[in-house]
Structures are given as structure tokens and as C-alpha cells.
BALUM-654662 format. One record per residue: residue number from 1; chain; x, y, z of N, C-alpha, C, O in turn. Coordinates in Angstrom, 3 decimals, decimal comma, m for minus. Example, Ala and Ser with C-alpha at 12.3 -4.5 7.8 and 13.67 -1.06 7.14 Angstrom:
REC / 1 / A / 13,190 / m5,690 / 7,800 / 12,300 / m4,500 / 7,800 / 13,200 / m3,300 / 7,800 / 14,236 / m3,319 / 8,465
REC / 2 / A / 12,850 / m2,250 / 7,080 / 13,670 / m1,060 / 7,140 / 12,900 / 0,030 / 7,870 / 13,409 / 1,138 / 8,039
This chain:
REC / 1 / A / 101,020 / 99,527 / 97,545 / 100,034 / 98,203 / 97,700 / 99,064 / 99,402 / 98,568 / 99,344 / 100,374 / 99,269
REC / 2 / A / 97,358 / 98,540 / 97,947 / 96,522 / 98,496 / 97,918 / 95,396 / 99,167 / 98,958 / 94,877 / 98,318 / 99,682
REC / 3 / A / 94,991 / 100,345 / 99,137 / 94,000 / 101,476 / 100,328 / 93,488 / 99,906 / 101,727 / 93,284 / 99,796 / 102,936
REC / 4 / A / 93,507 / 99,075 / 100,545 / 92,303 / 97,882 / 101,292 / 93,248 / 96,822 / 102,634 / 92,882 / 96,263 / 103,667
REC / 5 / A / 94,651 / 96,967 / 101,875 / 95,985 / 96,331 / 102,734 / 96,539 / 96,802 / 103,492 / 97,179 / 96,262 / 104,394
REC / 6 / A / 96,298 / 98,743 / 103,108 / 96,923 / 99,196 / 103,891 / 95,688 / 99,337 / 105,230 / 96,117 / 98,908 / 106,301
REC / 7 / A / 94,913 / 99,629 / 105,251 / 93,463 / 99,327 / 106,145 / 93,736 / 98,391 / 107,253 / 93,769 / 98,523 / 108,476
REC / 8 / A / 93,967 / 97,154 / 106,240 / 94,220 / 96,121 / 107,223 / 95,844 / 95,743 / 108,316 / 95,941 / 95,187 / 109,411
REC / 9 / A / 96,528 / 96,130 / 107,722 / 97,662 / 96,242 / 108,073 / 97,575 / 97,783 / 109,791 / 97,928 / 97,519 / 110,940
REC / 10 / A / 97,197 / 98,732 / 109,468 / 96,894 / 100,276 / 110,721 / 95,534 / 98,758 / 111,498 / 95,824 / 98,416 / 112,645
REC / 11 / A / 94,806 / 98,342 / 111,136 / 94,111 / 97,766 / 112,810 / 94,838 / 96,595 / 113,508 / 95,032 / 96,305 / 114,689
REC / 12 / A / 95,128 / 96,099 / 112,460 / 96,203 / 94,754 / 112,913 / 97,587 / 95,536 / 113,637 / 98,136 / 95,038 / 114,619
REC / 13 / A / 97,981 / 96,606 / 113,114 / 98,675 / 96,971 / 114,331 / 98,470 / 97,521 / 115,555 / 99,253 / 97,418 / 116,499
REC / 14 / A / 97,460 / 98,088 / 115,563 / 96,280 / 98,600 / 116,689 / 96,096 / 97,058 / 117,731 / 96,595 / 96,901 / 118,845
REC / 15 / A / 95,221 / 96,039 / 116,953 / 94,933 / 95,328 / 117,773 / 95,396 / 93,867 / 118,410 / 95,010 / 93,249 / 119,402
REC / 16 / A / 96,800 / 93,478 / 116,985 / 97,750 / 92,245 / 117,011 / 98,804 / 92,963 / 116,751 / 99,032 / 92,891 / 115,543
REC / 17 / A / 99,901 / 93,919 / 117,542 / 100,837 / 93,826 / 116,939 / 102,029 / 92,636 / 116,689 / 102,914 / 92,891 / 115,872
REC / 18 / A / 102,038 / 91,539 / 117,291 / 102,419 / 89,843 / 117,260 / 102,354 / 89,999 / 115,443 / 103,099 / 90,198 / 114,484
REC / 19 / A / 101,012 / 89,771 / 115,753 / 100,466 / 89,631 / 114,156 / 100,795 / 90,585 / 113,051 / 100,920 / 90,147 / 111,908
REC / 20 / A / 100,897 / 91,454 / 113,229 / 101,307 / 92,480 / 112,315 / 102,741 / 92,731 / 111,882 / 103,051 / 93,091 / 110,746
REC / 21 / A / 103,712 / 92,480 / 113,024 / 105,405 / 92,181 / 112,922 / 105,596 / 90,901 / 111,925 / 106,446 / 90,751 / 111,048
REC / 22 / A / 104,525 / 90,008 / 112,337 / 104,862 / 88,238 / 111,241 / 104,553 / 89,163 / 109,810 / 105,354 / 89,298 / 108,885
REC / 23 / A / 103,667 / 89,545 / 109,861 / 102,577 / 90,051 / 108,124 / 104,124 / 90,768 / 107,819 / 104,908 / 90,344 / 106,970
REC / 24 / A / 104,348 / 91,845 / 108,633 / 105,498 / 92,916 / 107,184 / 106,560 / 91,837 / 107,217 / 106,616 / 91,637 / 106,004
REC / 25 / A / 107,376 / 91,061 / 107,700 / 108,322 / 90,037 / 107,843 / 107,680 / 90,234 / 106,376 / 107,967 / 91,110 / 105,560
REC / 26 / A / 106,838 / 89,304 / 106,266 / 105,725 / 88,422 / 105,360 / 106,327 / 89,414 / 103,843 / 106,913 / 88,921 / 102,878
REC / 27 / A / 106,020 / 90,666 / 104,001 / 106,189 / 91,738 / 103,294 / 107,273 / 91,885 / 102,761 / 107,319 / 92,029 / 101,540
REC / 28 / A / 107,842 / 91,886 / 103,142 / 109,698 / 92,135 / 103,316 / 110,332 / 90,905 / 102,139 / 111,202 / 90,968 / 101,271
REC / 29 / A / 109,545 / 89,964 / 102,544 / 110,200 / 88,432 / 101,777 / 109,550 / 88,480 / 100,495 / 110,165 / 87,936 / 99,578
REC / 30 / A / 108,514 / 88,975 / 100,246 / 107,603 / 89,407 / 98,952 / 108,021 / 90,208 / 98,013 / 107,559 / 90,105 / 96,877
REC / 31 / A / 109,184 / 91,357 / 98,399 / 109,336 / 91,826 / 98,228 / 111,215 / 92,184 / 97,521 / 111,651 / 92,683 / 96,484
REC / 32 / A / 111,890 / 91,539 / 98,886 / 112,842 / 90,765 / 98,292 / 112,862 / 89,787 / 97,122 / 113,770 / 89,907 / 96,300
REC / 33 / A / 111,736 / 88,612 / 96,935 / 112,054 / 87,384 / 96,504 / 111,405 / 88,707 / 94,492 / 111,762 / 88,595 / 93,319
REC / 34 / A / 110,663 / 89,456 / 95,021 / 110,346 / 90,003 / 93,220 / 111,547 / 90,481 / 92,731 / 111,808 / 90,371 / 91,534
REC / 35 / A / 112,702 / 91,267 / 93,917 / 113,427 / 92,024 / 93,458 / 114,373 / 91,075 / 92,771 / 114,779 / 91,349 / 91,641
REC / 36 / A / 114,711 / 90,077 / 93,333 / 115,137 / 89,031 / 92,551 / 114,612 / 87,975 / 91,027 / 115,053 / 86,999 / 90,419
REC / 37 / A / 113,640 / 88,738 / 90,958 / 112,342 / 87,888 / 90,118 / 111,836 / 86,315 / 90,035 / 111,399 / 85,540 / 89,183
REC / 38 / A / 112,160 / 86,321 / 91,432 / 110,956 / 85,016 / 91,725 / 109,814 / 85,218 / 92,802 / 109,214 / 86,246 / 93,116
REC / 39 / A / 109,683 / 83,785 / 93,321 / 108,390 / 84,069 / 94,109 / 108,770 / 83,864 / 95,613 / 109,871 / 83,313 / 95,622
REC / 40 / A / 108,436 / 84,022 / 96,569 / 108,911 / 82,959 / 98,209 / 108,600 / 81,740 / 97,792 / 107,798 / 81,655 / 96,862
REC / 41 / A / 109,265 / 80,293 / 98,490 / 108,651 / 79,327 / 98,552 / 107,366 / 79,580 / 99,469 / 107,152 / 80,395 / 100,366
REC / 42 / A / 106,586 / 78,557 / 98,894 / 104,940 / 78,800 / 99,670 / 103,635 / 79,055 / 98,857 / 102,561 / 78,457 / 98,793
REC / 43 / A / 104,291 / 80,517 / 98,075 / 103,709 / 81,121 / 97,038 / 102,865 / 80,309 / 96,267 / 103,234 / 79,263 / 95,733
REC / 44 / A / 101,626 / 80,825 / 96,196 / 100,460 / 80,083 / 95,610 / 100,174 / 80,780 / 93,910 / 100,041 / 81,969 / 94,199
REC / 45 / A / 99,997 / 80,687 / 92,207 / 99,292 / 81,641 / 91,928 / 97,699 / 81,375 / 91,706 / 97,091 / 80,410 / 91,244
REC / 46 / A / 97,298 / 82,569 / 92,199 / 95,703 / 82,663 / 92,231 / 94,859 / 82,962 / 90,978 / 93,636 / 82,926 / 90,843
REC / 47 / A / 95,842 / 83,271 / 90,086 / 94,733 / 84,036 / 88,588 / 95,338 / 83,127 / 87,539 / 96,348 / 82,538 / 87,923
REC / 48 / A / 95,074 / 82,963 / 86,706 / 95,321 / 82,399 / 85,484 / 96,801 / 82,505 / 84,580 / 97,343 / 81,654 / 83,874
REC / 49 / A / 97,063 / 83,406 / 84,792 / 98,242 / 84,251 / 83,898 / 99,341 / 84,262 / 84,999 / 100,403 / 84,855 / 84,810
REC / 50 / A / 99,156 / 83,812 / 85,778 / 100,615 / 83,752 / 86,636 / 100,858 / 85,118 / 87,632 / 101,732 / 84,923 / 88,476
REC / 51 / A / 100,404 / 86,089 / 87,659 / 100,606 / 87,557 / 87,475 / 100,712 / 87,871 / 89,132 / 101,483 / 88,624 / 89,726
REC / 52 / A / 99,409 / 86,817 / 89,753 / 98,529 / 87,263 / 91,293 / 99,333 / 85,627 / 92,116 / 99,367 / 84,517 / 91,585
REC / 53 / A / 99,716 / 85,888 / 93,071 / 100,047 / 85,152 / 93,832 / 99,659 / 85,267 / 95,511 / 99,485 / 86,344 / 96,081
REC / 54 / A / 99,584 / 84,213 / 96,029 / 99,313 / 84,700 / 97,640 / 99,421 / 83,392 / 98,401 / 98,923 / 82,293 / 98,159
REC / 55 / A / 100,389 / 83,901 / 99,613 / 101,471 / 83,061 / 100,503 / 100,620 / 83,530 / 102,216 / 100,029 / 84,558 / 102,547
REC / 56 / A / 100,999 / 81,899 / 103,190 / 100,536 / 82,385 / 104,136 / 101,143 / 83,191 / 105,261 / 102,335 / 83,353 / 104,998
REC / 57 / A / 100,836 / 83,731 / 106,338 / 102,177 / 84,866 / 107,567 / 101,783 / 82,954 / 108,139 / 100,745 / 82,304 / 108,262
REC / 58 / A / 103,171 / 82,681 / 108,335 / 103,544 / 81,490 / 109,301 / 102,830 / 82,126 / 110,665 / 102,741 / 83,268 / 111,115
REC / 59 / A / 102,471 / 81,115 / 111,000 / 101,299 / 80,818 / 112,360 / 100,532 / 81,896 / 112,685 / 100,329 / 82,145 / 113,873
REC / 60 / A / 99,971 / 82,730 / 111,627 / 99,136 / 83,485 / 112,252 / 97,795 / 83,312 / 110,743 / 97,933 / 82,828 / 109,619
REC / 61 / A / 96,819 / 83,834 / 111,294 / 95,789 / 83,684 / 110,463 / 95,003 / 85,297 / 109,168 / 94,074 / 86,104 / 109,183
REC / 62 / A / 96,287 / 84,867 / 108,183 / 96,688 / 86,297 / 107,899 / 97,209 / 85,192 / 106,516 / 97,767 / 84,107 / 106,682
REC / 63 / A / 96,711 / 86,060 / 104,636 / 97,106 / 85,899 / 103,970 / 96,930 / 86,670 / 103,007 / 95,863 / 87,003 / 102,493
REC / 64 / A / 98,324 / 87,070 / 102,652 / 99,318 / 88,376 / 101,476 / 99,046 / 87,500 / 100,227 / 99,224 / 86,324 / 99,910
REC / 65 / A / 98,524 / 88,641 / 99,653 / 98,224 / 88,480 / 97,763 / 98,959 / 89,967 / 97,403 / 99,220 / 91,034 / 97,958
REC / 66 / A / 99,167 / 89,049 / 95,606 / 100,416 / 90,379 / 95,746 / 100,282 / 90,207 / 94,015 / 99,898 / 89,184 / 93,449
REC / 67 / A / 100,787 / 91,732 / 93,221 / 100,459 / 91,332 / 91,852 / 101,660 / 91,421 / 91,608 / 102,203 / 92,210 / 92,382
REC / 68 / A / 102,932 / 90,577 / 90,244 / 103,727 / 90,403 / 89,831 / 103,944 / 90,968 / 88,478 / 104,978 / 90,654 / 87,887
REC / 69 / A / 102,956 / 91,889 / 87,834 / 103,016 / 91,700 / 86,593 / 103,825 / 92,530 / 86,521 / 104,537 / 92,189 / 85,576
REC / 70 / A / 104,276 / 93,653 / 87,023 / 105,124 / 94,903 / 86,565 / 106,577 / 94,389 / 87,054 / 106,895 / 94,512 / 88,237
REC / 71 / A / 107,195 / 93,976 / 86,379 / 109,023 / 93,915 / 86,790 / 109,545 / 94,998 / 87,467 / 110,420 / 94,814 / 88,313
REC / 72 / A / 109,194 / 95,937 / 87,251 / 109,820 / 97,113 / 88,342 / 109,026 / 97,203 / 89,732 / 109,698 / 97,781 / 90,586
REC / 73 / A / 107,856 / 96,808 / 90,145 / 107,622 / 96,858 / 91,180 / 106,529 / 95,983 / 91,256 / 105,831 / 95,519 / 90,354
REC / 74 / A / 106,465 / 95,739 / 93,171 / 105,271 / 94,258 / 93,949 / 104,499 / 95,418 / 94,131 / 104,982 / 96,500 / 94,462
REC / 75 / A / 102,975 / 95,153 / 93,860 / 101,726 / 95,608 / 94,270 / 100,725 / 94,111 / 95,513 / 100,024 / 93,119 / 95,313
REC / 76 / A / 101,176 / 94,703 / 96,461 / 100,254 / 94,114 / 97,616 / 98,578 / 94,733 / 97,414 / 98,144 / 95,817 / 97,804
REC / 77 / A / 97,987 / 93,851 / 96,816 / 96,748 / 93,893 / 96,576 / 95,670 / 93,465 / 97,745 / 94,597 / 94,046 / 97,910
REC / 78 / A / 96,183 / 92,237 / 98,611 / 94,712 / 92,362 / 99,499 / 95,520 / 91,871 / 100,580 / 96,604 / 91,381 / 100,265
REC / 79 / A / 95,148 / 91,915 / 102,001 / 95,662 / 91,269 / 103,163 / 94,273 / 90,770 / 103,389 / 93,216 / 91,294 / 103,037
REC / 80 / A / 94,480 / 89,638 / 104,054 / 93,051 / 89,446 / 104,257 / 93,103 / 89,091 / 105,723 / 94,073 / 88,373 / 105,480
REC / 81 / A / 92,948 / 88,945 / 106,982 / 93,415 / 88,307 / 107,897 / 91,655 / 88,270 / 108,619 / 90,670 / 89,006 / 108,565
REC / 82 / A / 92,080 / 86,708 / 109,394 / 90,424 / 86,472 / 110,319 / 91,087 / 86,435 / 111,340 / 92,175 / 85,875 / 111,472
REC / 83 / A / 90,300 / 87,210 / 112,392 / 90,671 / 87,430 / 113,150 / 90,059 / 86,567 / 114,004 / 88,847 / 86,432 / 113,838
REC / 84 / A / 90,474 / 86,072 / 114,701 / 89,495 / 84,864 / 115,845 / 88,703 / 85,933 / 116,795 / 88,848 / 87,152 / 116,885
REC / 85 / A / 88,100 / 85,329 / 117,252 / 86,469 / 86,020 / 118,155 / 86,757 / 85,120 / 119,215 / 87,048 / 83,955 / 118,944
REC / 86 / A / 86,704 / 85,590 / 120,597 / 86,649 / 84,881 / 121,527 / 84,922 / 84,241 / 121,920 / 84,746 / 83,487 / 122,877
């Protein structure tokens, strides 16, 4: 996980625990799919080589992006959290 992704998760855990929990569930789905050599349903490739994918966190304004180019490890490259401002 990149420093950016970790920082977003840290802030999210303090400000929006429900969103944090949903995001962690998506991270587990991404990791499990990578172990099987696939990507989760609904994932979209974001680069021309097909090594970077993203996936929305259902019901939350969060987008998770990860790198699949290493068959032995998945790297969460970015988590985008669109906080709503009242």
C-alpha cells in the first residue's frame, strides 16, 4: 500500500468509520481476486497495459486503485475519498 492510500485510510477511520469498514472490505476482495489471478467484478482497467485497475466502494464516495503487474503481490496505489461537505 502506498503512503497516500494509507493516509487516506487513516483519516477515513477517524472521520467516517462506516466508510472505512466498507473500504477495507473492498481491499479484501481485491486481494482475494489477485490471489486467484483475476480482478473483482466491476473493476475497470485504468492504464494501457492492463496492470492498474480501479473499483468503486459500493454505497460510498470512494475509489480504490491497485497495481496487478506483480503476480506475487497486489499494491494498493491510491484511494480516492470524495468527502461530502455539509
